FIFITI-111659 format. One record per atom (N, C-alpha, C): x, y, z. Coordinates in steps of 0.2 Angstrom, whole numbers, padded with zeros to 4 digits, always signed. Layout:
# residues N
XYZ...
***
This chain:
# residues 358
+0838+0607+0869+0832+0604+0864+0828+0601+0867+0821+0603+0864+0814+0600+0867+0812+0593+0865+0807+0589+0867+0808+0582+0868+0804+0581+0861+0801+0585+0856+0799+0584+0850+0806+0583+0845+0808+0590+0846+0817+0590+0842+0818+0584+0841+0819+0580+0848+0822+0575+0849+0820+0568+0844+0813+0570+0846+0809+0563+0844+0812+0562+0836+0809+0568+0832+0810+0570+0824+0818+0571+0823+0824+0570+0825+0829+0569+0825+0830+0562+0825+0829+0559+0829+0828+0551+0830+0825+0548+0822+0819+0549+0822+0815+0546+0817+0819+0550+0811+0820+0552+0809+0826+0556+0801+0834+0552+0801+0834+0548+0804+0841+0543+0803+0836+0538+0801+0839+0534+0796+0836+0528+0792+0841+0523+0796+0838+0519+0800+0842+0515+0805+0838+0509+0803+0835+0507+0797+0831+0501+0798+0837+0498+0794+0837+0491+0795+0844+0487+0797+0851+0490+0797+0850+0493+0801+0855+0501+0807+0859+0504+0799+0854+0504+0795+0857+0509+0791+0863+0514+0792+0860+0518+0794+0864+0525+0801+0866+0521+0806+0868+0516+0808+0871+0513+0814+0876+0518+0815+0883+0524+0813+0887+0527+0814+0884+0533+0816+0879+0536+0812+0878+0543+0812+0871+0544+0817+0868+0539+0820+0863+0539+0826+0868+0539+0832+0872+0535+0832+0877+0534+0837+0880+0540+0839+0882+0543+0835+0887+0550+0834+0881+0555+0836+0876+0555+0837+0871+0561+0835+0868+0561+0844+0866+0552+0848+0867+0553+0853+0873+0551+0857+0878+0553+0855+0884+0551+0861+0886+0560+0862+0885+0563+0855+0886+0572+0856+0881+0573+0863+0875+0573+0861+0868+0574+0865+0871+0574+0871+0873+0565+0875+0875+0565+0880+0882+0568+0884+0886+0567+0879+0893+0571+0885+0890+0579+0884+0886+0582+0880+0887+0588+0881+0881+0588+0888+0878+0583+0891+0874+0584+0898+0880+0582+0902+0885+0579+0902+0891+0578+0907+0891+0569+0906+0889+0567+0902+0891+0557+0903+0899+0556+0902+0902+0552+0901+0907+0548+0897+0904+0544+0893+0908+0542+0889+0904+0537+0883+0910+0535+0881+0908+0529+0877+0913+0523+0876+0908+0518+0871+0911+0515+0865+0910+0513+0859+0911+0504+0860+0908+0500+0862+0907+0492+0859+0905+0491+0854+0911+0489+0849+0910+0487+0843+0910+0480+0841+0905+0478+0836+0904+0471+0836+0910+0470+0831+0913+0466+0831+0921+0462+0826+0918+0460+0820+0911+0458+0821+0913+0457+0811+0908+0460+0807+0905+0464+0812+0902+0470+0805+0902+0477+0806+0909+0478+0813+0911+0484+0815+0907+0491+0815+0898+0488+0817+0894+0492+0818+0894+0491+0828+0891+0500+0829+0893+0500+0836+0887+0502+0840+0889+0499+0846+0884+0501+0852+0887+0507+0857+0883+0511+0858+0885+0515+0862+0882+0516+0870+0888+0518+0875+0888+0517+0881+0890+0524+0885+0884+0525+0890+0887+0531+0892+0884+0531+0899+0889+0536+0903+0890+0533+0908+0891+0539+0915+0886+0541+0920+0887+0545+0922+0885+0544+0931+0891+0548+0934+0893+0546+0941+0894+0539+0941+0897+0535+0948+0902+0529+0948+0896+0526+0953+0897+0520+0950+0893+0513+0953+0886+0515+0950+0885+0513+0943+0879+0513+0944+0872+0511+0944+0867+0513+0947+0861+0509+0951+0856+0507+0946+0855+0511+0940+0849+0510+0935+0854+0511+0930+0849+0507+0924+0851+0508+0917+0846+0508+0913+0847+0510+0908+0841+0510+0900+0843+0507+0894+0842+0501+0893+0844+0500+0888+0840+0500+0880+0841+0505+0874+0837+0506+0870+0841+0503+0864+0838+0501+0859+0839+0499+0853+0837+0505+0848+0842+0505+0844+0842+0509+0837+0837+0508+0833+0838+0502+0831+0837+0499+0822+0829+0497+0821+0827+0498+0817+0819+0500+0817+0816+0494+0812+0809+0490+0808+0807+0488+0805+0810+0493+0799+0810+0489+0793+0812+0491+0785+0805+0495+0782+0805+0499+0778+0800+0500+0776+0795+0501+0772+0792+0495+0773+0789+0492+0766+0784+0495+0764+0779+0492+0764+0772+0497+0759+0767+0500+0764+0770+0501+0769+0764+0503+0775+0762+0511+0775+0767+0513+0771+0768+0522+0772+0763+0525+0767+0758+0525+0765+0755+0528+0761+0750+0536+0762+0752+0538+0769+0746+0542+0771+0752+0549+0776+0757+0545+0777+0762+0550+0778+0770+0548+0774+0774+0555+0779+0781+0553+0778+0785+0551+0783+0787+0542+0783+0787+0540+0787+0794+0541+0790+0797+0545+0787+0805+0546+0788+0805+0552+0793+0799+0554+0794+0801+0562+0798+0794+0563+0805+0794+0565+0807+0788+0567+0813+0783+0570+0812+0775+0568+0811+0770+0570+0811+0767+0570+0815+0761+0575+0818+0760+0576+0824+0750+0577+0821+0746+0573+0823+0739+0571+0818+0736+0569+0824+0733+0576+0827+0730+0575+0834+0733+0574+0841+0731+0568+0842+0734+0563+0848+0739+0559+0844+0742+0559+0840+0745+0553+0837+0751+0558+0837+0755+0554+0837+0764+0555+0834+0767+0550+0829+0766+0549+0822+0769+0546+0818+0774+0546+0815+0777+0540+0812+0784+0541+0810+0787+0534+0812+0792+0530+0806+0794+0524+0807+0799+0522+0812+0797+0517+0815+0800+0516+0822+0798+0519+0828+0794+0523+0828+0791+0527+0832+0791+0524+0840+0787+0517+0836+0783+0514+0844+0791+0509+0846+0793+0506+0840+0798+0501+0841+0804+0503+0839+0809+0508+0844+0808+0510+0846+0809+0517+0848+0810+0521+0847+0812+0528+0845+0810+0531+0851+0801+0530+0850+0798+0535+0855+0800+0535+0863+0802+0527+0862+0804+0527+0870+0810+0530+0872+0815+0530+0866+0822+0532+0866+0822+0538+0867+0818+0543+0862+0816+0549+0864+0815+0551+0872+0810+0548+0875+0809+0550+0881+0814+0548+0887+0819+0543+0886+0824+0544+0889+0828+0549+0888+0830+0550+0883+0835+0554+0880+0831+0563+0884+0826+0565+0882+0822+0570+0885+0821+0570+0893+0820+0565+0897+0819+0565+0903+0827+0566+0905+0833+0563+0902+0840+0564+0904+0843+0571+0905+0840+0575+0900+0841+0578+0898+0839+0587+0902+0832+0584+0907+0832+0590+0914+0836+0589+0919+0841+0585+0919+0846+0585+0926+0852+0588+0922+0858+0588+0929+0867+0591+0926+0869+0585+0929+0871+0580+0923+0876+0575+0925+0881+0573+0927+0885+0580+0930+0891+0580+0932+0893+0575+0939+0889+0578+0944+0888+0577+0950+0882+0573+0951+0881+0567+0949+0875+0564+0952+0877+0559+0958+0870+0560+0964+0873+0556+0969+0873+0548+0970+0870+0545+0963+0869+0539+0961+0870+0539+0954+0874+0533+0951+0876+0533+0945+0871+0528+0942+0871+0532+0933+0867+0531+0929+0871+0527+0920+0867+0523+0920+0873+0519+0912+0866+0518+0908+0868+0520+0902+0865+0520+0896+0867+0514+0890+0863+0510+0888+0866+0509+0885+0861+0509+0876+0866+0509+0871+0862+0510+0863+0865+0505+0859+0859+0499+0860+0863+0495+0852+0860+0496+0846+0860+0489+0841+0859+0487+0837+0858+0481+0835+0852+0481+0828+0852+0473+0828+0847+0472+0832+0843+0474+0834+0838+0471+0841+0832+0466+0836+0832+0469+0830+0826+0466+0825+0826+0462+0822+0834+0460+0821+0834+0452+0818+0839+0447+0822+0844+0450+0824+0848+0445+0828+0851+0446+0834+0850+0452+0837+0850+0454+0845+0859+0453+0845+0863+0454+0839+0870+0456+0839+0873+0463+0842+0870+0467+0845+0870+0472+0849+0871+0471+0855+0864+0468+0857+0864+0464+0865+0870+0460+0869+0871+0458+0862+0875+0451+0861+0883+0455+0864+0885+0461+0860+0891+0461+0860+0891+0466+0867+0887+0471+0870+0888+0473+0876+0887+0466+0880+0885+0464+0882+0886+0458+0887+0892+0455+0886+0894+0455+0880+0902+0451+0880+0907+0456+0882+0907+0463+0880+0912+0469+0881+0911+0473+0887+0905+0472+0889+0904+0478+0893+0904+0473+0902+0909+0477+0906+0910+0473+0912+0906+0476+0918+0903+0481+0916+0898+0484+0923+0892+0485+0920+0885+0481+0922+0879+0482+0919+0875+0484+0925+0869+0488+0927+0867+0490+0935+0862+0484+0933+0862+0482+0941+0857+0477+0942+0849+0479+0938+0845+0485+0940+0840+0486+0938+0843+0491+0929+0836+0486+0926+0837+0488+0919+0829+0491+0917+0829+0498+0913+0823+0497+0909+0825+0497+0902+0820+0494+0899+0820+0494+0893+0811+0498+0888+0814+0503+0886+0810+0507+0884+0805+0505+0878+0805+0499+0876+0800+0497+0871+0792+0496+0872+0787+0498+0868+0782+0501+0869+0777+0494+0871+0774+0495+0879+0770+0490+0883+0764+0496+0885+0762+0502+0882+0759+0506+0884+0756+0507+0893+0765+0509+0896+0764+0512+0901+0763+0506+0906+0764+0499+0904+0764+0493+0908+0770+0491+0910+0774+0490+0916+0780+0487+0918+0779+0481+0917+0783+0478+0912+0782+0470+0910+0788+0468+0912+0788+0462+0915+0791+0460+0921+0794+0452+0917+0790+0449+0914+0793+0442+0911+0790+0443+0903+0795+0440+0901+0792+0439+0893+0796+0432+0890+0791+0430+0884+0795+0422+0882+0802+0423+0878+0804+0415+0879+0811+0415+0877+0808+0413+0869+0815+0411+0866+0814+0411+0858+0818+0406+0856+0816+0401+0853+0819+0397+0849+0819+0396+0841+0823+0396+0838+0823+0395+0831+0827+0389+0828+0823+0383+0825+0827+0378+0823+0827+0378+0816+0832+0374+0811+0831+0373+0804+0834+0366+0804+0827+0360+0802+0831+0352+0802+0831+0353+0796+0838+0349+0792+0838+0347+0785+0836+0340+0783+0831+0337+0782+0832+0331+0781+0833+0327+0774+0837+0324+0773+0842+0322+0767+0838+0313+0766+0837+0315+0760+0834+0310+0756+0838+0306+0749+0836+0301+0744+0840+0301+0738+0837+0304+0734+0839+0307+0728+0834+0310+0723+0835+0303+0715+0830+0305+0713+0827+0302+0708+0821+0302+0703+0823+0300+0697+0816+0302+0692+0810+0299+0696+0806+0303+0693+0799+0301+0696+0793+0295+0693+0800+0295+0686+0796+0290+0680+0798+0283+0685+0804+0282+0692+0802+0275+0695+0806+0278+0701+0801+0282+0705+0802+0284+0713+0805+0280+0718+0804+0272+0715+0806+0265+0720+0814+0267+0721+0817+0272+0715+0825+0272+0716+0829+0278+0721+0822+0281+0722+0827+0287+0726+0822+0286+0733+0824+0290+0739+0820+0292+0744+0816+0298+0746+0811+0300+0746+0806+0307+0746+0809+0308+0753+0814+0317+0751+0814+0319+0758+0807+0323+0761+0803+0325+0756+0800+0330+0758+0794+0325+0762+0792+0319+0759+0790+0312+0763+0790+0312+0771+0798+0313+0769+0799+0311+0777+0801+0318+0782+0799+0324+0779+0798+0328+0781+0792+0329+0786+0787+0326+0780+0780+0327+0785+0780+0322+0789+0782+0315+0789+0781+0311+0794+0786+0315+0801+0790+0318+0798+0796+0322+0804+0789+0326+0807+0788+0332+0805+0784+0336+0807+0778+0332+0809+0774+0327+0807+0768+0325+0811+0771+0323+0819+0776+0321+0819+0779+0317+0826+0781+0324+0831+0782+0328+0826+0783+0338+0830+0779+0338+0833+0772+0338+0829+0767+0342+0829+0763+0337+0839+0763+0331+0837+0762+0327+0843+0765+0327+0851+0772+0328+0849+0776+0332+0854+0774+0340+0856+0774+0344+0851+0770+0352+0854+0764+0351+0860+0759+0347+0857+0754+0345+0860+0754+0343+0868+0760+0340+0870+0763+0338+0877+0763+0344+0879+0768+0346+0874+0772+0354+0880+0769+0358+0881+0759+0357+0878+0758+0361+0880+0754+0361+0885+0754+0357+0888+0752+0353+0894+0754+0357+0900+0761+0360+0899+0766+0363+0904+0762+0370+0904+0759+0374+0908+0757+0381+0907+0761+0385+0912+0758+0393+0910+0761+0399+0915+0756+0406+0912+0753+0405+0918+0745+0410+0917+0749+0418+0915+0755+0416+0916+0756+0424+0918+0755+0427+0911+0756+0421+0906+0755+0425+0899+0747+0424+0895+0746+0429+0889+0740+0426+0888+0740+0421+0884+0743+0416+0880+0743+0410+0878+0748+0410+0884+0746+0404+0889+0748+0403+0896+0755+0395+0896+0754+0394+0886+0759+0389+0885+0764+0390+0878+0767+0385+0879+0774+0387+0874+0770+0387+0866+0772+0391+0862+0769+0392+0855+0776+0389+0850+0771+0387+0846+0774+0385+0840+0774+0386+0834+0776+0387+0829+0775+0391+0821+0780+0389+0816+0777+0384+0811+0781+0379+0806+0781+0388+0800+0789+0389+0801+0789+0397+0797+0789+0394+0789+0795+0390+0788+0797+0389+0782+0797+0382+0779+0796+0381+0772+0798+0370+0771+0800+0374+0764+0806+0372+0764+0812+0371+0756+0811+0363+0754+0809+0363+0749+0810+0356+0746+0808+0355+0740+0814+0352+0738+0813+0348+0730+0815+0353+0724+0814+0351+0718+0817+0356+0713+0811+0357+0706+0809+0349+0705+0804+0349+0699+0798+0344+0701+0793+0345+0699+0789+0340+0698+0791+0332+0697+0795+0330+0690+0798+0325+0689+0805+0322+0693+0805+0324+0700+0811+0323+0702+0807+0320+0709+0812+0315+0712+0809+0313+0717+0815+0317+0723+0814+0322+0728+0816+0328+0731+0821+0323+0735+0827+0325+0734+0834+0324+0738+0834+0326+0747+0832+0333+0747+0833+0335+0752+0827+0340+0755+0826+0342+0762+0820+0344+0762+0823+0348+0770+0820+0355+0771+0822+0359+0777+0818+0364+0780+0815+0362+0786+0808+0364+0789+0812+0369+0793+0809+0375+0796+0811+0380+0799+0806+0382+0805+0809+0381+0811+0805+0378+0817+0806+0384+0822+0799+0387+0824+0800+0395+0830+0795+0392+0835+0799+0390+0841+0795+0392+0847+0795+0398+0851+0789+0402+0855+0791+0404+0859+0788+0401+0865+0794+0401+0872+0794+0396+0877+0793+0399+0881+0790+0396+0889+0786+0399+0895+0793+0399+0900+0796+0395+0899+0800+0390+0903+0808+0389+0900+0813+0391+0903+0818+0390+0901+0821+0383+0900+0819+0378+0903+0820+0372+0904+0814+0367+0896+0809+0373+0892+0808+0370+0887+0812+0372+0880+0817+0375+0881+0821+0376+0878+0826+0369+0876+0829+0368+0882+0833+0362+0882+0827+0356+0880+0824+0356+0883+0818+0349+0881+0818+0349+0873+0816+0354+0871+0813+0355+0862+0821+0353+0859+0825+0357+0860+0831+0354+0856+0835+0348+0856+0831+0345+0863+0834+0338+0863+0827+0332+0859+0822+0336+0860+0817+0331+0855+0817+0333+0849+0820+0337+0848+0820+0339+0837+0827+0335+0838+0831+0334+0840+0837+0328+0839+0835+0322+0837+0833+0320+0843+0830+0314+0841+0825+0311+0837+0822+0318+0835+0815+0316+0828+0820+0316+0822+0824+0321+0823+0827+0322+0815+0831+0318+0813+0835+0314+0817+0839+0307+0818+0836+0301+0815+0831+0302+0817+0824+0297+0815+0823+0296+0806+0823+0303+0804+0823+0303+0797+0829+0308+0794+0833+0304+0795+0840+0306+0794+0839+0312+0791+0840+0317+0799+0840+0325+0798+0845+0327+0803+0845+0335+0800+0852+0336+0804+0850+0344+0808+0850+0345+0814+0847+0351+0816+0852+0357+0817+0849+0361+0812+0856+0369+0817+0850+0372+0823+0851+0375+0826+0850+0378+0833+0851+0386+0829+0846+0391+0824+0849+0396+0823+0848+0403+0830+0843+0402+0835+0843+0406+0839+0842+0401+0846+0844+0403+0851+0843+0400+0858+0842+0403+0863+0836+0407+0864+0833+0414+0869+0829+0410+0874+0833+0412+0881+0828+0409+0888+0824+0416+0888+0818+0413+0890+0812+0420+0892+0816+0422+0900+0812+0428+0900+0815+0434+0905+0810+0434+0910+0812+0433+0916+0807+0435+0922+0811+0436+0926+0807+0445+0930+0811+0450+0935+0806+0448+0941+0810+0446+0947+0806+0446+0954+0811+0452+0959+0812+0458+0956+0814+0464+0958+0810+0466+0963+0804+0464+0969+0798+0464+0970+0801+0474+0974+0805+0478+0974+0804+0483+0975+0805+0489+0970+0809+0487+0965+0809+0488+0959+0802+0489+0955+0800+0483+0954+0794+0484+0953+0789+0486+0954+0788+0487+0961+0783+0491+0966+0783+0497+0965+0787+0500+0964+0790+0508+0961+0788+0509+0957+0789+0505+0952+0786+0507+0944+0778+0507+0942+0777+0501+0946+0769+0501+0947+0764+0508+0949+0769+0511+0954+0767+0517+0958+0768+0522+0953+0773+0525+0951+0772+0527+0946+0768+0527+0939+0768+0522+0936+0763+0522+0929+0755+0520+0934+0754+0519+0939+0747+0516+0939+0745+0511+0935+0747+0507+0933+0748+0500+0932+0750+0493+0934+0747+0490+0935+0749+0482+0937+0756+0480+0932+0758+0476+0934+0764+0474+0932+0760+0467+0926+0764+0466+0920+0763+0461+0917+0766+0456+0914+0764+0455+0907+0769+0448+0903+0767+0449+0897+0773+0448+0891+0771+0446+0885+0775+0443+0881+0772+0440+0876+0777+0435+0871+0784+0437+0868+0782+0444+0867+0789+0447+0864+0796+0445+0868+0800+0446+0864+0806+0444+0864+0811+0450+0862+0817+0454+0868+0819+0459+0868+0827+0458+0870+0831+0464+0870+0836+0464+0874+0836+0460+0880+0831+0463+0884+0832+0460+0890+0830+0454+0891+0831+0447+0886+0831+0442+0886+0837+0440+0888+0843+0444+0886+0850+0442+0886+0853+0444+0891+0848+0446+0898+0854+0451+0903+0849+0447+0908+0847+0441+0910+0846+0434+0914+0847+0437+0921+0853+0440+0921+0856+0440+0928+0854+0446+0933+0848+0452+0926+0849+0459+0930+0841+0458+0932+0839+0463+0932+0832+0466+0937+0828+0467+0928+0826+0465+0925+0825+0469+0921+0816+0472+0919+0815+0478+0918+0807+0477+0917+0807+0483+0909+0801+0478+0903+0800+0482+0899+0794+0489+0900+0799+0498+0899+0791+0500+0901+0791+0506+0896+0787+0506+0891+0787+0512+0886+0780+0517+0885+0781+0518+0878+0773+0521+0876+0770+0517+0874+0763+0519+0870+0757+0514+0868+0756+0520+0863+0750+0517+0861+0749+0509+0858+0753+0507+0855+0754+0500+0856+0760+0495+0851+0757+0495+0846+0761+0500+0840+0760+0498+0834+0764+0496+0828+0771+0490+0833+0777+0492+0830+0774+0488+0823+0776+0490+0818+0776+0484+0810+0772+0487+0807+0766+0493+0809+0759+0490+0808+0758+0499+0802+0753+0499+0799+0753+0504+0794+0754+0510+0799+0758+0516+0796+0757+0521+0799+0759+0521+0805+0763+0518+0808+0767+0516+0815+0765+0524+0819+0763+0523+0825+0762+0528+0829+0760+0529+0836+0763+0532+0840+0762+0532+0846+0756+0539+0849+0754+0538+0855+0750+0543+0857+0755+0549+0861+0753+0555+0860+0755+0561+0864+0756+0561+0872+0750+0558+0873+0749+0559+0878+0755+0552+0883+0754+0546+0881+0758+0542+0882+0767+0543+0883+0769+0548+0875+0775+0550+0877+0776+0555+0882+0774+0561+0883+0774+0565+0888+0772+0562+0895+0769+0556+0895+0768+0554+0902+0774+0551+0902+0778+0546+0898+0782+0544+0901+0788+0547+0902+0790+0553+0897+0796+0557+0899+0794+0561+0907+0787+0563+0909+0788+0563+0918+0791+0557+0923+0788+0552+0918+0790+0545+0922+0795+0546+0925+0800+0543+0918+0807+0542+0918+0811+0550+0922+0808+0555+0923+0811+0560+0926+0810+0559+0932+0805+0558+0934+0803+0557+0942+0809+0551+0944+0809+0546+0940+0813+0541+0943+0819+0542+0942+0822+0546+0940+0830+0548+0938+0832+0554+0944+0826+0556+0947+0827+0560+0951+0828+0558+0957+0822+0553+0959+0823+0550+0965+0829+0545+0966+0831+0541+0960+0835+0538+0960+0844+0540+0959+0844+0543+0957+0852+0546+0954+0852+0553+0960+0847+0557+0963+0849+0564+0965+0847+0564+0971
***
């Protein structure tokens, strides 16, 4: 099967919100077993959705982690068929081709260049689901899979730069309680939205202090904050009894996650609030110098850092490098990667597999 047939096949699976989770996993399973891999499934207990694990050889020294889900179709596809591969000059176009079916197809194409029945050193491939939302797939892998190679590549789009550090993620919901009353006599109530405004004022003051701690590896060298959503009140003639605020941080240090949770809990208690931690994902940093240096040599690009969160943030004990095609157009109109970057990535992965496993 050639490299463009694989890419087209992957795009034709509708995996927005993992709609065809089983079908795409079965396709990859057959492809890899035909190449000599042993496969098994890690199944999420709640959703019954599948991760695929494929192993060649023993004592794997290298692994790839690919997520199969994509962003939803949306309204961005007026010019091309989103569910098929389109070649337009140097552009390869299709839903999820940047994040990350292009990178995944490059892995499968490179693997297809070898006979995996008797590699000198082992290789392990992981295919996850739900990376775009809650990272349920990689959480399932970490909980259930005992043997994960020390060196891991994730083919998320990086424009062929080895990414060795990413920011962490912290999502919080803070629900402020007041006392409802009719607006004709607001003194009988306690306005939860007003309390939330005061609470947020203190949050922003804390955030400004947090910015003073910097990590210059990132384009924005500090922990960033986004107030993503506020919900409260029912009508203009009623004093609101509840108000919920949703806070998101992209953190530069693991300790920032802890500091933020502690501070937001302190502030919430001051305003009769309750904090729910939705996500608490530490930053990712890799210091495996030999591994990183070799990827720099193969790509001709220096290591870099980006603010995204990936499955790699859950593999803190492993040396994880993000390395995939470009440009980075995830979620953009008519998502695409360049033909050059796709073919270059296959060549790069092929060289790495040959020298690592054979």
